[in-house]
C-alpha positions in Angstrom: -3.8 -11.9 7.6 -0.6 -12.3 9.7 1.8 -9.5 10.3 4.3 -11.0 7.9 1.7 -11.3 5.1 0.5 -7.7 5.1 0.3 -6.3 1.6 0.9 -2.7 2.7 3.0 -1.0 5.2 1.2 0.3 8.3 3.1 3.6 8.2 1.9 4.1 4.6 -1.7 3.2 5.5 -1.9 5.8 8.3 -0.2 8.5 6.3 -3.5 9.8 4.9 -5.7 11.9 7.2 -8.9 10.2 5.8 -7.6 6.8 6.8 -6.6 8.1 10.3 -10.1 9.4 10.7 -11.5 6.0 9.6 -9.3 4.4 12.2 -10.6 6.8 14.9 -14.3 6.1 13.9 -13.8 2.4 14.0 -12.0 2.6 17.4 -15.1 4.3 18.8 -17.5 1.6 17.5 -17.3 -2.2 17.7 -18.2 -2.5 14.0 -19.6 -0.1 11.3 -21.1 -0.7 7.9 -19.7 1.0 4.9 -22.7 3.4 4.4 -22.3 4.7 8.0 -18.6 5.3 7.5 -19.2 7.0 4.1 -21.8 9.3 5.7 -18.9 10.8 7.8 -17.0 12.1 4.8 -17.6 14.4 1.8 -16.8 11.6 -0.7 -18.7 8.7 -2.0 -18.8 5.2 -0.8 -16.3 4.2 -3.5 -13.7 6.6 -2.2 -14.2 5.5 1.4 -14.1 1.8 0.3 -10.7 2.5 -1.4 -9.3 3.9 1.8 -10.7 0.9 3.8 -9.0 -1.4 1.3 -5.7 0.2 2.0 -6.3 -0.2 5.8 -7.3 -3.8 5.2 -4.2 -4.5 3.2 -2.1 -3.2 6.2 -4.0 -5.5 8.5 -5.7 -2.6 10.3 -9.2 -3.4 9.3 -11.2 -6.6 9.2 -14.4 -6.8 7.1 -17.3 -9.2 6.9 -20.4 -9.5 4.8 -23.8 -9.5 6.5 -26.3 -10.0 3.8 -25.6 -7.3 1.2 -23.8 -5.1 3.7 -20.1 -5.0 4.4 -19.2 -4.2 8.0 -15.8 -3.1 9.2 -14.0 -3.3 12.5 -10.6 -2.1 13.7 -7.6 -4.4 14.3 -5.4 -2.1 16.4 -2.6 -4.6 16.8 -0.5 -3.4 13.8 -0.6 0.1 15.4 1.8 -1.3 18.0 4.5 -1.1 15.3 3.9 2.7 15.2 3.8 3.0 19.0 7.2 1.2 19.3 8.8 3.4 16.6 7.5 6.6 18.3 8.6 5.3 21.7 12.2 5.2 20.5 12.1 8.8 19.6 10.4 9.7 22.8 13.5 8.3 24.6 15.7 10.4 22.3 13.8 13.6 23.1 13.7 12.9 26.8 17.5 12.3 26.9 18.2 15.4 24.8 15.9 17.7 26.9 17.6 16.5 30.0 21.0 17.3 28.5 19.8 20.7 27.5 18.5 21.4 31.0 21.8 20.4 32.5 23.7 22.7 30.1 21.4 25.6 30.9 21.9 25.0 34.6 25.7 24.9 34.2 25.6 28.2 32.3 23.6 29.8 35.0 26.3 28.9 37.6 
């Protein structure tokens, strides 16, 4: 699925703590089956599968069938959109903290 054809916004997809935890788990493993992912949560496979569907719609997760098992892996590329957005605010805070420091130094004089 290309970035332009995503069904769901990446920001919306990572808004939920469960989905952020799924992303972290998938980042630590090359690939994980649904039953292993579900074992990490206090919810059933169906609940975890719904969260994975949202991540998949945002392009953050790929899945593949291996026999009767569905295996998932992370596609971190769409997270770059988040990184770029946060980077803009990082510049904002750095600039404002520098201004504050200069103001405080001027007041001390």
